[in-house]
C-alpha angles and dihedrals in degrees: 000000000000133000089247090058091047090054089054094044099046095041088055092043095052098040103036104026101031098027092222120177114272092235093053090051091049091050092049090048091051091242120157113259095235099047122220126311092248094035112043091178089066095239094284092126092059089063100048116096119192124187134200090260089059094056105026098098094048093043092052092046095049104034117116109261118212094206093226 
């Protein structure tokens, strides 16, 4: 396991699984508060990995239904 893997894993864990506030996650990761000039989100979205299991319930609830 590398520190880079840990950055991906815990960013996903805190944001997707624990629904922690983006600013708290950036603080724990040691990110700058303003983000980069070309990336105002601070790069955090590049480290979040969502999977079908994460979105399936919301997807099934909100998908357009044809009523057939």
